[in-house]
Backbone as numpy.savetxt, mean C-alpha at the origin, in Angstrom:
# Nx Ny Nz CAx CAy CAz Cx Cy Cz
-17.51 -18.25 3.93 -16.47 -19.21 3.97 -15.20 -18.58 4.61
-14.66 -19.25 5.57 -13.48 -18.69 6.23 -12.22 -18.73 5.35
-11.37 -17.78 5.55 -10.12 -17.70 4.77 -9.22 -18.84 5.15
-8.81 -19.65 4.19 -7.96 -20.82 4.44 -6.55 -20.54 4.05
-6.25 -19.51 3.36 -4.81 -19.26 2.93 -3.99 -18.72 4.03
-4.58 -18.40 5.19 -3.80 -17.86 6.30 -3.73 -18.76 7.47
-4.03 -20.04 7.24 -4.01 -21.02 8.33 -2.59 -21.06 8.90
-2.57 -21.17 10.24 -1.24 -21.22 10.91 -0.80 -19.88 11.42
-1.42 -18.81 10.97 -1.11 -17.43 11.39 -2.11 -17.00 12.36
-1.78 -16.42 13.48 -2.75 -16.00 14.50 -2.49 -14.49 14.87
-3.59 -13.80 15.05 -3.54 -12.45 15.50 -4.15 -12.44 16.88
-3.34 -12.12 17.89 -3.91 -12.11 19.22 -4.71 -10.83 19.48
-5.62 -10.89 20.44 -6.55 -9.79 20.71 -5.81 -8.50 21.04
-4.72 -8.55 21.82 -3.98 -7.35 22.16 -3.43 -6.67 20.96
-2.88 -7.39 19.96 -2.36 -6.79 18.74 -3.44 -6.16 17.93
-4.58 -6.90 17.82 -5.71 -6.34 17.09 -6.21 -5.05 17.67
-6.44 -5.06 18.99 -6.91 -3.91 19.67 -5.93 -2.70 19.54
-4.63 -3.00 19.65 -3.63 -1.95 19.51 -3.69 -1.39 18.10
-3.84 -2.21 17.10 -3.90 -1.73 15.71 -5.13 -0.90 15.49
-6.26 -1.33 16.01 -7.51 -0.54 15.91 -7.37 0.80 16.59
-6.76 0.82 17.77 -6.57 2.09 18.48 -5.68 3.07 17.67
-4.61 2.52 17.10 -3.69 3.33 16.31 -4.30 3.82 15.01
-4.98 2.97 14.30 -5.49 3.32 12.96 -6.84 4.06 13.02
-7.58 3.86 14.10 -8.94 4.47 14.15 -9.03 5.47 15.25
-7.96 5.98 15.74 -7.96 6.87 16.89 -8.89 8.07 16.71
-8.85 8.70 15.54 -9.69 9.83 15.31 -11.17 9.51 15.39
-11.54 8.42 14.73 -12.97 7.98 14.75 -13.40 7.53 16.12
-12.50 6.85 16.83 -12.89 6.33 18.14 -13.06 7.44 19.18
-12.42 8.62 18.92 -12.49 9.72 19.86 -13.66 10.70 19.47
-14.43 10.40 18.46 -15.51 11.22 18.10 -16.58 11.17 19.16
-17.00 12.34 19.74 -17.93 12.30 20.82 -19.39 11.98 20.39
-19.76 12.33 19.15 -21.14 12.07 18.65 -21.20 10.58 18.26
-22.04 9.79 18.91 -22.06 8.37 18.64 -22.46 7.99 17.15
-23.33 8.73 16.59 -23.73 8.47 15.19 -22.66 8.84 14.20
-21.93 9.91 14.46 -20.80 10.28 13.60 -19.68 9.26 13.83
-19.48 8.83 15.06 -18.43 7.82 15.32 -18.74 6.53 14.58
-20.05 6.12 14.67 -20.49 4.92 13.92 -20.19 5.09 12.43
-20.55 6.22 11.85 -20.33 6.46 10.46 -18.88 6.44 10.09
-18.06 7.11 10.87 -16.58 7.13 10.62 -16.01 5.70 10.72
-16.43 4.95 11.72 -15.93 3.60 11.91 -16.34 2.68 10.78
-17.58 2.85 10.27 -18.07 2.07 9.17 -17.28 2.32 7.94
-17.03 3.61 7.69 -16.19 4.04 6.58 -14.84 3.42 6.68
-14.19 3.42 7.85 -12.90 2.80 7.99 -12.91 1.30 7.81
-14.00 0.69 8.28 -14.12 -0.78 8.07 -14.07 -1.13 6.62
-14.87 -0.34 5.80 -14.87 -0.62 4.37 -13.47 -0.37 3.77
-12.77 0.63 4.23 -11.42 0.83 3.75 -10.52 -0.31 4.09
-10.63 -0.81 5.32 -9.78 -1.91 5.75 -10.12 -3.21 5.02
-11.38 -3.41 4.67 -11.73 -4.59 3.82 -11.07 -4.48 2.49
-11.02 -3.23 1.98 -10.25 -3.05 0.71 -8.76 -3.28 0.88
-8.20 -2.94 2.04 -6.78 -3.24 2.31 -6.55 -4.72 2.38
-7.43 -5.46 2.99 -7.31 -6.90 3.10 -7.34 -7.52 1.69
-8.28 -7.05 0.82 -8.28 -7.55 -0.58 -7.04 -7.18 -1.31
-6.48 -5.99 -1.09 -5.22 -5.55 -1.74 -4.06 -6.45 -1.29
-4.05 -6.72 0.02 -2.96 -7.61 0.57 -3.04 -9.01 -0.04
-4.25 -9.54 -0.20 -4.43 -10.82 -0.79 -3.94 -10.90 -2.17
-4.18 -9.82 -2.98 -3.72 -9.72 -4.34 -2.17 -9.64 -4.34
-1.61 -8.86 -3.42 -0.12 -8.76 -3.38 0.48 -10.11 -3.01
-0.18 -10.86 -2.10 0.31 -12.20 -1.78 0.31 -13.10 -2.98
-0.77 -13.03 -3.76 -0.86 -13.83 -4.97 0.24 -13.49 -5.99
0.50 -12.14 -6.09 1.60 -11.73 -7.01 2.97 -12.21 -6.48
3.13 -12.22 -5.19 4.40 -12.76 -4.65 4.56 -14.25 -4.95
3.46 -15.03 -4.83 3.55 -16.43 -5.20 3.87 -16.57 -6.70
3.22 -15.79 -7.54 3.47 -15.81 -8.94 4.94 -15.49 -9.24
5.53 -14.50 -8.54 6.95 -14.15 -8.72 7.84 -15.35 -8.39
7.48 -16.10 -7.35 8.28 -17.24 -6.93 8.21 -18.34 -8.00
7.08 -18.51 -8.60 6.92 -19.54 -9.66 7.71 -19.07 -10.95
7.54 -17.76 -11.24 8.24 -17.24 -12.44 9.76 -17.32 -12.24
10.21 -17.17 -11.05 11.63 -17.27 -10.74 12.14 -18.73 -10.82
11.22 -19.70 -10.99 11.62 -21.06 -11.19 11.33 -22.02 -10.03
10.79 -21.56 -8.95 10.54 -22.47 -7.86 9.32 -23.33 -8.16
9.42 -24.60 -7.95 8.28 -25.53 -8.21 7.10 -25.22 -7.31
5.89 -25.39 -7.81 4.73 -25.06 -7.07 4.52 -25.83 -5.77
4.97 -27.12 -5.76 4.90 -27.85 -4.51 5.82 -27.28 -3.43
6.99 -26.80 -3.88 7.92 -26.19 -2.92 7.37 -24.88 -2.42
6.76 -24.07 -3.31 6.12 -22.83 -2.86 5.02 -23.11 -1.87
4.23 -24.16 -2.08 3.15 -24.55 -1.14 3.74 -24.89 0.23
4.81 -25.64 0.23 5.37 -26.01 1.54 6.00 -24.83 2.29
6.75 -24.00 1.57 7.46 -22.89 2.22 6.53 -21.82 2.64
5.33 -21.75 2.13 4.39 -20.68 2.45 3.31 -21.11 3.41
3.38 -22.38 3.83 2.36 -22.88 4.74 0.99 -23.05 4.08
0.96 -22.93 2.73 -0.29 -23.18 2.08 -0.61 -24.66 1.92
0.49 -25.47 1.95 0.47 -26.92 1.99 0.13 -27.58 0.68
-0.74 -27.02 -0.14 -1.12 -27.69 -1.37 -0.96 -26.81 -2.56
-0.73 -27.40 -3.78 -0.56 -26.64 -4.99 -1.84 -25.93 -5.39
-3.06 -26.56 -5.16 -4.29 -25.87 -5.56 -4.48 -24.57 -4.78
-4.06 -24.56 -3.50 -4.20 -23.29 -2.77 -3.29 -22.23 -3.31
-2.10 -22.60 -3.73 -1.17 -21.64 -4.33 -1.77 -21.12 -5.63
-2.23 -22.04 -6.45 -2.84 -21.64 -7.76 -4.03 -20.75 -7.55
-4.84 -20.98 -6.53 -6.07 -20.15 -6.31 -5.66 -18.72 -5.98
-4.64 -18.57 -5.09 -4.19 -17.21 -4.76 -3.63 -16.52 -6.02
-2.85 -17.26 -6.82 -2.31 -16.67 -7.98 -3.44 -16.26 -9.03
-4.41 -17.14 -9.16 -5.64 -16.80 -9.99 -6.36 -15.63 -9.49
-6.56 -15.55 -8.18 -7.26 -14.44 -7.56 -6.53 -13.12 -7.87
-5.24 -13.18 -7.94 -4.41 -12.01 -8.22 -4.34 -11.71 -9.72
-4.91 -12.58 -10.57 -4.87 -12.32 -11.97 -3.53 -12.57 -12.62
-2.71 -13.47 -11.98 -1.33 -13.72 -12.44 -1.17 -15.05 -13.13
-2.25 -15.80 -13.43 -2.15 -17.14 -13.94 -1.48 -17.06 -15.33
-1.91 -16.18 -16.13 -1.35 -16.11 -17.52 0.13 -15.76 -17.51
0.58 -14.85 -16.63 1.96 -14.54 -16.54 2.83 -15.79 -16.13
2.31 -16.52 -15.16 3.01 -17.73 -14.71 3.01 -18.76 -15.86
1.93 -18.95 -16.58 1.92 -19.86 -17.72 2.92 -19.47 -18.80
2.98 -18.13 -19.09 3.90 -17.67 -20.13 5.35 -17.84 -19.70
5.62 -17.61 -18.44 6.99 -17.79 -17.93 7.39 -19.24 -17.99
6.44 -20.11 -17.62 6.71 -21.49 -17.59 6.99 -22.05 -19.03
6.16 -21.59 -19.99 6.32 -21.94 -21.35 7.62 -21.42 -21.91
7.97 -20.20 -21.59 9.23 -19.60 -22.08 10.42 -20.34 -21.52
10.34 -20.74 -20.25 11.45 -21.49 -19.63 11.65 -22.85 -20.26
10.52 -23.48 -20.59 10.59 -24.80 -21.27 11.21 -24.69 -22.68
10.75 -23.61 -23.43 11.26 -23.40 -24.75 12.75 -23.14 -24.70
13.20 -22.33 -23.80 14.63 -22.00 -23.70 15.47 -22.99 -22.95
14.86 -23.98 -22.36 15.55 -25.00 -21.62 16.16 -24.50 -20.37
15.64 -23.50 -19.77 16.17 -23.01 -18.50 15.10 -23.05 -17.50
15.45 -22.89 -16.24 14.49 -23.02 -15.15 13.79 -21.73 -14.80
14.36 -20.56 -15.12 13.70 -19.35 -14.74 13.42 -18.43 -15.95
12.41 -17.65 -15.84 12.06 -16.68 -16.86 12.33 -15.32 -16.30
12.47 -14.35 -17.25 12.76 -13.02 -16.70 11.62 -12.40 -15.93
11.94 -11.72 -14.91 10.96 -11.16 -14.00 10.44 -9.85 -14.64
9.18 -9.49 -14.50 8.73 -8.20 -15.06 9.38 -7.09 -14.28
9.52 -5.91 -14.89 10.21 -4.80 -14.23 9.56 -4.47 -12.90
10.38 -4.08 -12.00 9.89 -3.68 -10.65 9.22 -2.35 -10.76
8.19 -2.11 -9.98 7.41 -0.89 -10.03 8.31 0.31 -9.76
9.21 0.21 -8.81 10.10 1.29 -8.49 11.02 1.64 -9.65
11.52 0.64 -10.38 12.34 0.86 -11.61 11.51 1.59 -12.62
10.27 1.20 -12.83 9.42 1.90 -13.83 9.21 3.31 -13.44
8.89 3.53 -12.17 8.65 4.90 -11.68 9.85 5.78 -11.74
11.05 5.17 -11.54 12.27 5.93 -11.60 12.54 6.46 -13.02
12.02 5.80 -14.05 12.26 6.22 -15.44 11.27 7.29 -15.84
10.24 7.50 -15.09 9.26 8.55 -15.49 9.79 9.94 -15.22
9.44 10.91 -16.03 9.91 12.26 -15.83 9.32 12.82 -14.55
10.08 13.61 -13.80 9.65 14.24 -12.57 9.23 15.65 -12.93
7.99 16.03 -12.62 7.61 17.38 -12.91 8.41 18.39 -12.04
8.82 19.50 -12.65 9.53 20.53 -11.93 8.54 21.48 -11.21
8.93 21.96 -10.07 8.13 22.88 -9.34 6.94 22.27 -8.63
6.09 23.12 -8.13 4.92 22.61 -7.40 3.71 22.56 -8.38
2.74 21.74 -7.95 1.49 21.68 -8.70 0.37 21.34 -7.76
-0.82 21.63 -8.17 -2.00 21.24 -7.34 -2.38 19.83 -7.58
-2.85 19.15 -6.54 -3.31 17.81 -6.70 -4.62 17.79 -7.42
-4.89 16.76 -8.25 -6.19 16.61 -8.88 -7.21 16.13 -7.89
-8.47 16.12 -8.23 -9.52 15.70 -7.36 -9.31 14.16 -7.02
-8.88 13.40 -8.06 -8.67 11.96 -7.84 -7.52 11.75 -6.91
-6.43 12.53 -7.06 -5.30 12.38 -6.17 -5.65 12.73 -4.72
-6.44 13.83 -4.60 -6.88 14.23 -3.24 -7.74 13.10 -2.60
-8.62 12.52 -3.37 -9.47 11.46 -2.89 -8.64 10.23 -2.50
-7.66 9.90 -3.27 -6.78 8.74 -3.04 -5.99 8.95 -1.76
-5.62 10.18 -1.47 -4.90 10.50 -0.23 -5.84 10.78 0.91
-7.14 10.68 0.75 -8.16 10.85 1.75 -8.04 12.34 2.30
-7.85 13.27 1.37 -7.82 14.70 1.78 -9.16 15.26 1.46
-9.50 16.41 2.09 -10.76 17.03 1.75 -10.85 17.39 0.25
-12.07 17.49 -0.25 -12.24 17.70 -1.67 -11.60 18.99 -2.16
-11.72 20.04 -1.36 -11.04 21.28 -1.80 -10.34 21.88 -0.58
-9.19 22.41 -0.84 -8.45 23.01 0.21 -8.42 24.54 0.03
-8.43 25.27 1.15 -8.40 26.70 1.08 -6.96 27.02 0.61
-6.84 27.93 -0.35 -5.55 28.34 -0.80 -4.77 29.08 0.30
-3.56 28.85 0.40 -2.76 29.52 1.42 -2.50 30.99 0.92
-2.49 31.90 1.90 -2.15 33.26 1.48 -0.77 33.38 0.95
-0.53 34.21 0.00 0.80 34.38 -0.57 1.73 34.99 0.43
2.95 34.58 0.40 3.97 35.11 1.36 4.26 36.53 0.97
4.53 37.27 1.99 4.88 38.71 1.77 6.26 38.74 1.10
6.52 39.81 0.39 7.82 40.00 -0.26 8.91 39.94 0.81
10.09 39.45 0.43 11.11 39.22 1.38 11.55 40.48 2.13
11.41 41.66 1.48 11.83 42.91 2.09 10.90 43.40 3.17
9.66 42.91 3.19 8.69 43.49 4.13 8.64 42.70 5.50
9.43 41.64 5.60 9.45 40.92 6.82 10.41 41.54 7.82
10.15 41.27 9.05 11.09 41.72 10.08 12.25 40.80 10.01
13.44 41.40 10.17 14.64 40.53 10.11 14.67 39.62 11.32
15.17 38.41 11.08 15.20 37.45 12.15 16.32 37.78 13.14
16.10 37.53 14.41 17.09 37.83 15.38 17.68 36.47 15.87
18.98 36.40 15.84 19.60 35.16 16.28 19.64 35.10 17.82
19.69 33.92 18.31 19.64 33.70 19.76 20.81 34.40 20.45
21.94 34.61 19.79 23.11 35.19 20.34 23.07 36.74 20.35
22.14 37.29 19.52 22.06 38.75 19.46 20.94 39.23 20.35
21.10 40.45 20.85 20.10 41.05 21.64 19.15 41.78 20.70
17.85 41.80 20.95 16.92 42.51 20.10 17.20 44.01 20.15
16.96 44.65 19.05 17.16 46.12 18.96 16.06 46.82 19.78
16.40 47.91 20.49 15.34 48.63 21.22 14.38 49.29 20.26
13.19 49.45 20.72 12.16 50.08 19.82 11.95 51.51 20.19
């Protein structure tokens, strides 16, 4: 079934090809055709995940608009979704239906049009303690960042006294 929540938005071929070139340059430049196929298939699966994540974020954005007090019909018109059921479907797909219902009920109980917004992710992250110093990434963190499973440890730096002193551009090097 074709996606109906993006009606009215168009991606022209030049933009799509440019995006593919930019995001898949490494895989597209692979000389081995089977490896190139494998790399591109892996990237396609990742991008399908990105599309799903964007759809969820769009649903959360619609839920935020409703929680802020905007009527569902107005949200439908301003977002080009045109109908309230399409708005509700995106919100449901994002798992935000209960939050919207709670905010609506709270607003009715308090006699006001808006309910408090949940804390912003950046605000929550700003309150978390920041670890001091360096640390190694966990295997899950390395996988999330699409880094190799294990990295070769860097050699330790030599003691500061054993390095050659730096020569500034304005100084002439000492004769040997």
